[in-house]
N, C-alpha and C positions, 0 to 999 in steps of 0.2 A: 503494501498502499503505499502510494505518495506521501511524503509529510509536507505538507504547505505551514508555514510560519507567519502568524499576521498578528503578533503580537511585540512588534517592534518599539512600542511606546514603554512597555517591563523593561525590555532589555534588547540589547540590539548582539549579533555574533561579534565578535572579534576580529578584524580583519588581520588578514594572514602576514601582513607588511607590521601591522602593530606588534604581532606575536613576536614576528622576527627580530622589532628593533629591542623589545623588553629583556628578550633569552641573555644575552650578553649581562646585563645587572641582575640574573637572577641564579648566574655561574660563575665566571672568572672574575667578574665588576662587581664583587659583593662588597665593596667596602662603606661606611658609617660617611654619609654626607657631613655632618661633624667631625670628623676626625681628620685631625691636621696634618698625617702620612700621606704616603702619594695615594695610597688605594682610595684613602679619603676623601682626597683632592680631585681625583678621579670622578668620584663622585657627584660629588658638587660641580665639578666643569659642569657635568652632564644634567645635574638639577637644575642649574641656572639660564642652558642653553635650551633646555623644555619651558623654564620659566617664562622666558624671553617670547619662544613663540607662540605660547598661548595668550600671551598679554597683545602681543599684536596683532591677534588674531579678533579679539572681542574691543582693541581700540585702548588699551590702556596701558598705565606703564608697571614695567614689572612688580617692582615694590610694592603696589595695590593689589596683586592676586597674592591670596593664603592657599597654600593646599588644606585639603583636609579628607576625610576618610569616605565622603560620598555628599551627596545631594540633601542627604537629609540631616548630616551633621554641619553642611554649611547655612541652612535655616535655620537650623538652632543654633549657631554660632550669630548670626543676624542680630535674631530677636532676641535672645538673651541676653547677647553680649550689647548692642544698643540703649534694650532695656535698663540694664545697670547702668552705662555712660551718663542716658542722661536722666537717668532718676530725678537728680536736683531739680531737674526743668519739669517734671511734670511724670503721669504715672496712667497714660492715655495714650492707647493702642488702637490704631483702625487696620480690620482687614477685610477679609471677604466671606462670604459662605460658603464660596467652591475651592477654597485654596487647598493643597495637597496635605494630607493631613501629617506632615511634618512641620506645616506651622502651625495647622488649625489646634495641634494637639500642645505645642509648645506654646498656644497662647491659653490653653486651657491653663495648664504650668501657670503661666504668668499672671493670672486670674486666683488664682491662688495663694499667689504670694502678692499680692494686693495691690496690682496692676486692674484697671479697668480695658476692656476689648469692645470696641465696637465690631460687627461681623454686617457688612453690608448686603443688603440686596444684591439677584441678578435678573435679568429682564430674563422670556424666554428662551432668547439665545445662548443666555450666559454670560453674558455682559453685564459688568458696572457701570452704573453713570458717573458720571464726575459729578455730577450736581450734587449725589449723593455722597461723593468722596467731601465735598466741600463743604455741605448741610455738617455731617459729623467732625470736622474739624472743631478741636475745643484751645484754649490757651494754654491747655496741661497737655497736650497731643505731642507724644516726643517722638512716633515711628507709624508709618503706612506700608505697612507688605500686600502685594498685589500681584500675584502670580503674571506672568509675559503669557503664555498659551497654557490653556487646560491640558492636564493628562489623560480626562477621561473624555469630553466632546472636542476640542481641538480649536475650542474659541480662544481668539485674541483679545486682551483688553486693551486700553487706550493707555501706556505705559507712557509716552511721551506727555500726553497730558496732564496726568494724574503727579508726575515728576517736575513739571512748569511749577502744577498748584503748590506739589510743597516746597520745592525752592523759595517761592514766594513766601508762603509760611515758616520758611525756614525748618524746615520740619523730614525729621532722618528720613528717606524712602528706599524699601528693601523691593527686590524683584526676584523671582523666583524664575530662573528661568531654563530651567534644568532641560524640561521639552524640547524649548524654542533654539536654542544653542545649534542645532546643526539645522535647522531650517529658515533660521531668520534672520540675515546678516544684522551686525549691530556695532555700532558705536560709540566705548563708552566715554570717551573725551567729549562728545556731545551731547550722549544721552542726558539726560537729567535725573542719574542714580546713584545714590550713595554705597550700593549692597545689592552682591546681585550672586544668584547661588548656581551654581553648574555643577556636570557628573559626565566624568568621560562615559560611563558603560550604555549611554541614550546615546554615542555618536561611534560607534563599532571600537570603541576601547575598552578597558579592563573593568571590571566591577573593582568596588574599592578605594577610585580615588575620586575624590572631588575638588571643589576649589570657589573659593568666595572672595568675590571683589571688593576690597573695600576701600574707597575713594579716601585721596590724602588728607582730605580737610574731614573725616569723619572719625569720631571717637566710637572705641569698641574695645569692652573687657573680656579677656579671654575664658573659656571653657573649660580650659586645661591645665596644669601648672606642671613645672617640672623645669625642662630645659627649656634653652634661648631659641629653638628652632623658631622657622619662618617670623622671626624679628620679635619675637616673646609675643606673641598670636596666636600660637598653635604648636605648643608645646608637646613632643613626641618625635621619635625618629624618625627620618621622612620616609615613605615609599618608592625612593629612587626608580624602581621597575616600571613602578605606575607610573609614576609624575611622566617617565618617559614613555610608556606608553598610550599619554594622554595627548602627548603634544605632536604623537603620530597621527593619532586619529585625527587631531587638528589637523595637522598638514596633509592628508588626505583630503578631507574635508572642503579645506580651504579651497583645492584643485578642481575637487568634484560639485561645489556647493550649487551650482547654478545648474548643470548637466541632473543632481537630483532631485532639485526643486521641481525643475520640469517633468520629471518621473513619476515623482510624490504625487502631482497634482493629477498627472492623466492616468495612474491607477487608481486614484481616490475617485475620478471622474469616471473611470470604467466601469468601477462599481455600481455607483449608481443609478450607469446606463442599464449595465447588467441584470441589476434590482428591478429597474423600470419595464423593462422587457418580457421578463421572464415571472412578475411579480402582480397580481392584483394592488389597485393602489390601495385599498386598505389594507394590505396584507404587510407594510410595512412603513415607520417612520424614521427619518434622516433626523438626529438630534445637535443641536448645535447653530452657532451663526452661520447662516446661507452664503459667506464671502470673506469674512473676519475669521478665518480659520486656519490653524495650521495644516499643510497639506498631506501630512503620513497620516493622520488620524479622522478615520471616520466611523463615528455613534450613531449605530439603527438599530430603533423598535421592533420587535414586531408580536407586537397586541395579540395575547391572548395563547399566546406560549411563552413561557416562562424563561428568566437568563439560564438557570441553572439545567433546566432541560435543553436546552438552544447550545450550550456550550459543551452537555456530554455528548449530544450528537453529535458537533461537528469534530469532538473529540476522537469521537468512532471513527470517523470518517477522514481522520486526519491533517485535523487545519486546527493551530491553535490560533486561539483568541482569546476576549475577556470580557469580564464586563467592570472591569474598575475601578469595582469597590473590593472593599476588604473583605477577607474570609474570617468569620467568625465561628468557631465552635462548629465548625465542619458544613456553612450552610453562609449562601451569597447573600448580603445583605444590602437591600435597594441603596442606589449612588445616592448620595447627599447631594453631588454637587444636578442631577437630575430633579431631586427633591427641590432642593433652591431654586430652580428654575423653573419649578410649579407645573411641570408635566401631570399627564394625566396618569393615573396609577398604570394603568393600562401599559402606556409609553413607560414610567420608570422600573415595572416590573418585568420589563420584555427588553433591557437595553444589552445588547452589545458591541462593544468594543473591535473595531479592526484596525492597525493599526502596521504602514507598509513599511518596507526598508529597500537597500540599495538591491538587493538579489532577489528581490520578488518579481515577477515577470504577469505579462497581460492576461497571458496562456492561463494564469494560475487563478488571477481573478476571474475568469470567466470558469475555468472547474469549483471554485470557489462558490460564486454563485448559482452555478446546477448544481450544485450539494444542498446550496438555501434552498432554493427550490423544490428540490424533494421533499429535504425538512419537514418545510412549510404542508407542502399539499397531503405528505403524510400524516401529519400532528392534527393538522386542518380535519382529516377524514373521519380520526379516531374521534376529535372531539365532536 
């Protein structure tokens, strides 16, 4: 049976050239980048070169880039670090109801620590209103955190407009760009953002390595204490191999970004057209913004067929997709993102996230659409 992987928003396969670049730092070049001897200097040179390449890719100074262990750590470092650094100015934070749990759960913890958090609503397409952001700002607001592109629906947020508003008010602005890094060109020397989170495994890099952009003008308190790595902002021995792999993945993405974007848009549009051709209009619903969307994510509901049932049938047919929601006690929870969009229960209870990658083909998309047609026809007949 063929296996078709359409869950690239969860993780991507590591590019062979990334593996090749990492291997020397997992074998003969094993020095600690903090050591002063030749082996340590060798690792430090590789780490610095990697930081330079990634910083150039996102348009910031190398000194503004801190390596972390994941996108989740980057989000936590941004929220807890900024909250602590600016607590003398206030304890109010603004975020949205559709953030990744790395932000939402961090905000819940901050509330337990005495901070106040405003969770902004979104419209039926999953976008936050700039007017709502402005209305939520208070004299004691110290941090705004809004994701660039949603990991479940792909909907893009008005990050630049929110950033300008935050700058005008002197408020620190954090953006979770974990899903966006591979698909949205960004220039942090121009974009009004103070903190931005990244992760390597979303763009064919290794798992276990992320980064946080911290602008020169932004204060942040560290989460970890120990050594003086990362300019005393993130203690702990650097993951040299992972950092080298991250930089290699960025280098490959820089060369191929335009072609990848074109391909992702074609695959996404192709899936929609195939579904329109094969299924009745009432058999499926596309969730998310119709135009302001990440090109690699397509969220589709099949009313009348539960998410769990559809995922199980797809898996049996050799197709990897996702619900986009967390797994709790062995059962899938209804997506907090789709709930926040106030979609009908029939839609929220039947949503599937398909996310495309560089190795997917138009033929695979047609095959998956055919599989979906068969599943929908069979299960609707049973009903």
